[in-house]
C-alpha distance (Angstrom), angle and dihedral (degrees) to the residues before:
residue distance angle dihedral
M1 . . .
T2 3.79 . .
V3 3.81 122.6 .
L4 3.79 121.7 -155.5
Y5 3.77 113.9 -158.7
G6 3.68 117.5 -160.4
I7 3.89 143.0 92.8
G8 3.83 126.5 -70.6
T9 3.74 94.9 -122.3
C10 3.81 95.3 53.2
D11 3.76 110.7 111.3
T12 3.85 92.6 -155.9
C13 3.90 90.0 52.0
R14 3.83 91.1 52.1
K15 3.80 89.7 48.6
V16 3.76 94.3 49.9
L17 3.85 91.4 45.4
K18 3.79 90.3 53.3
A19 3.82 92.5 47.7
L20 3.84 91.5 49.5
E21 3.76 91.3 46.9
N22 3.81 93.1 48.8
I23 3.70 91.8 59.6
N24 3.92 87.0 51.9
L25 3.85 92.6 -111.8
D26 3.72 113.3 164.1
V27 3.76 96.9 -120.1
T28 3.76 133.7 172.4
F29 3.91 120.2 -159.2
R30 3.65 114.2 -142.0
D31 3.80 115.4 -163.8
V32 3.86 104.2 -154.6
R33 3.84 91.3 -159.2
A34 3.79 91.1 58.8
E35 3.81 96.4 34.1
P36 3.90 106.8 24.3
L37 3.71 122.0 -149.8
S38 3.78 116.6 -91.6
V39 3.82 119.5 -122.1
S40 3.78 90.4 -106.3
E41 3.76 92.6 49.7
I42 3.83 90.3 50.0
G43 3.74 88.6 49.5
R44 3.80 95.7 48.0
F45 3.77 90.3 48.1
W46 3.73 93.7 46.9
A47 3.65 90.7 50.0
E48 3.77 91.9 53.6
F49 3.91 99.5 41.2
G50 3.75 106.6 19.8
D51 3.90 116.8 -170.2
A52 3.88 88.6 -3.7
L53 3.77 90.3 74.3
L54 3.88 91.1 64.5
N55 3.90 112.1 76.7
T56 3.75 103.5 -144.7
R57 3.81 91.1 175.0
S58 3.76 94.8 61.1
T59 3.91 126.1 111.6
T60 3.86 86.4 -119.6
W61 3.81 91.4 57.1
R62 3.82 92.1 46.7
G63 3.88 88.0 53.4
L64 3.68 93.6 55.2
S65 3.87 123.6 100.6
E66 3.72 118.2 -122.8
S67 3.76 91.7 -107.4
E68 3.83 88.1 52.0
R69 3.79 90.9 52.5
A70 3.79 90.2 51.0
R71 3.77 93.0 61.8
A72 3.89 122.3 104.1
P73 3.76 110.9 -74.7
A74 3.73 93.0 -126.9
A75 3.93 91.4 53.7
L76 3.91 88.9 48.4
L77 3.80 91.9 52.1
A78 3.76 93.7 46.2
D79 3.94 89.2 51.7
H80 3.71 97.3 37.0
P81 3.87 111.4 30.7
T82 3.81 93.5 178.5
L83 3.79 87.4 68.6
M84 3.80 88.8 76.6
K85 3.82 113.7 101.4
R86 3.81 107.3 -123.2
P87 2.77 151.6 -83.2
V88 3.80 108.4 13.3
I89 3.76 106.5 -170.2
E90 3.95 123.2 -164.8
G91 3.63 120.4 -176.3
P92 3.88 144.6 95.8
G93 3.76 89.9 -38.9
G94 3.78 91.1 56.6
L95 3.65 133.1 -117.8
T96 3.82 116.7 -35.5
L97 3.70 138.5 168.9
G98 3.77 122.8 -143.7
W99 3.87 127.3 -3.0
D100 3.88 103.5 -86.7
K101 3.80 124.7 140.9
A102 3.89 88.4 -85.1
A103 3.83 94.6 54.1
Q104 3.81 90.3 43.8
G105 3.79 90.5 52.0
A106 3.74 92.6 47.0
H107 3.74 94.4 51.9
L108 3.79 106.5 26.8
G109 3.81 98.4 31.3
S110 3.75 114.6 -170.2
R111 3.77 90.3 0.4
A112 3.79 93.7 63.0
S113 3.90 92.5 104.2
G114 3.74 91.7 72.3
A115 3.89 97.8 51.9
């Protein structure tokens, strides 16, 4: 089972979902706005990706005050799920962030060139 964490309006998330479904991978899409990450999930993702998990280029980030930005990243992600860089993919290929060549190779294997 593969879980794709993202938001439904994210073009990259939709592209990844389609690529994974096209190779007949059993994938579940989890919209983190509709079903926010748990404290343990945030902690696990943060332990794996660190600062890269927090999308400081997002519209949500730009809308935060300086005092909000100074809060602990886990608290920010809990309160503002769209601050999570996406997609986070968890499956047989491991836990990856984004959809770069490394993530494609991990989840699509030799079929990565067509993604």
